[in-house]
Each structure stands twice: as structure tokens, then as C-alpha cells.
C-alpha positions, 0 to 999 in steps of 0.5 A, a space after each residue: 501508459 499507467 503502471 503501478 507495480 507492487 513488490 515486497 510481498 511474501 511469507 513471514 512469521 507472526 511478529 515479523 516485518 515486510 516492506 512493500 513498494 509500489 513504483 508508479 509510472 504514467 501518472 502525475 505522482 507528486 500531486 497524487 494521493 497514494 494508498 495501500 489497500 488489502 483484500 483477504 479471501 472472502 472479504 471486501 477490499 479495505 483501506 490500509 493507509 493513505 498518504 496525500 500529496 502533502 504527506 498527510 497520512 491516514 491509517 486503518 485502526 487495525 494497523 495504527 502503530 504497526 504500519 507506516 506509509 511513506 512516499 518518495 516523489 523523486 522515485 515515484 514510489 510509495 512504501 508500506 513498512 509493516 511491523 509486528 505482523 499478525 496472521 490477520 494481516 494476510 491478504 493481497 495488498 494493492 497500491 492505488 493512486 488518486 489524482 483529485 485534480 483530474 478525477 482519475 485513479 488507478 490500481 496495481 495488480 497486487 502483491 500477496 502477504 502471508 503471515 503464518 508460522 
């Protein structure tokens, strides 16, 4: 059974930091591209960052220099370190896995991040 379980969301003041985690099971984690996406109320889900199986990273322009994606293949976990948070970063953040070798992808259930004073 595939599970992607996000954690680490919460309420933070502008300028603050949060670290999201996504623990994966039931997938071939080490050969999967992992990504973080977010969806704000009334908006479409958008890419935040991805990290390939060879740890090549890609970021949305809106988070470059503030967010860092990383992975730990030994623990089947992907992280998103979010610094200098802004109110516009408020959204539900989702973890996604994509295995291009078998054309499969999975989503987590999401974790809420709220940036507000």
C-alpha cells in the first residue's frame, strides 16, 4: 500500500521558518522524483519544488532562495525547508512521487501552512 504522509505544517509569522517532511512507503523511493506542490484557496495547485532521483532540484521562481528541497533515501523521506515565509505562501502543501520507469505517481493528503501575524 502506497502512503505519502506529510507533516510539519502549522501557523507561522511572516519571516519565520517551517520544515515540512514527507515520509513515503510502498514506493521505490530512491528512483522516484519527489516534489512539493501547494494549493491556496481558490487557486490551482502549483509546483513548489522537485528533486530528482539524482538530487537535481527545481524551484518555482516565487520560492527560489527561500525554500530548499532535500531527500534522505535511507529514510524514504523528502523535506522542504521554508525560510523567510510570506503571507502568500499560505496554502495546503502536498507531497508527490513520480516514478518515470513505471509511469506511476502518488500524492499525499496535504499539510496546511498558514503565514500570518
